[in-house]
Steps between C-alpha positions, in 0.01 A plus 500: 500500500355809662477811286425861582353804331715807442516740793318253722411611849745340743284535812412217736159480338670440163686205651169332582354528152358148532279618787400839361446395139489119472386514136785721380761370252769508771280300737447248222877466472522414869230239449706357215799480733277322754398247236860444390606443862227240542603322180866500604412309817267249334698205644445611859268725699635852536416637844814689603685737270724802529564795272840664476718707267868533422529853642294781653238713322398235249133484599526188712263603779227645277518187285466282810197694626322489166568128458359436847186692403439309176542167680248621761264611223513143371343388827811380680550605861836677489743622766751757376808522725754783497824305546709799392599586855756754385285733287140392555225662293192281542354716778525807275344323204198376696498790747507287815680525832852354516556506876455125504572250225726217388791596725265511801388145428849363437638626832199367689341829602170433323322212331442484127127563541569809712727647232305433179301791360199485269530697178214663313537234229280193541695183588824693559665548839840658563780446749719807504867496596453640850787674682818470293729249675883512515529144365254446211687210338523307824129546569400389150719192529375408847280211608240762597469599133423140405235482772341830392484381139335173597250683721415731211439206267243363745290813444580606143504346154807699402780686679699758302821658630646832393876461547807727465701512175713192440826681430476716812453238775445127544144524635328384178733201472423406860127493426560275199495199732156594629326579171369304204620757249643845430424786261777738393410859408718698258445856384503603137792731408640472853591146600832400346521163329793389717311593818192304395716200405686513831171521693370194316820310581480589870140384518596171339786457749240539775293222336222741410258389230489802271142522375574785262621854447276809492609782271377812677450858381509439128340783304146419390419586142142613451452278195575183696166497680287738298313226317383332821463791737435804282596839643 
């Protein structure tokens, strides 16, 4: 569960709270989510996971980026892939060039190594979306996507995908077959119960292993962390 302070700054920098202030209460919540994910996959090694939501504007991409950072801070070598090839945001979040990326690799224009970009977070590299293609679902479901994933696993301990909302398109369901688990993001006071339930059902139909649900944007009460963190 990720909480927020009242009138929180919604800038890109705010989205990467785990990088800018790794000891903050919110960063600690992301670390708790990391721990819970690791416990939920205790029967098998978790190396490929994707993060999705039921609908847009639920904090899916910022949650994905912060989770990637806390896994990298743990010492794992992480590749964060923007598989939302309809409304990509990873290049904005990490302020990197998006002229080449996942789509470039999938259509054979560039190799994976040529498209990966180093972030300013130790152990974390990013693969942006690249030019937006006319057929995202087909590319994600292609043999090329399987090959790219396997190539990534040869270089990284963990690969994390940011995918489009489940109720909007089938892209997240398509990636279910490639990944060891999925995380569903819902937004406090926004995501409807029926939408969250339907998203869960669709992921299960796609044989996704749902690792857990992140409750995003819940109001943080000062008293909750005052004892441990002071002012």
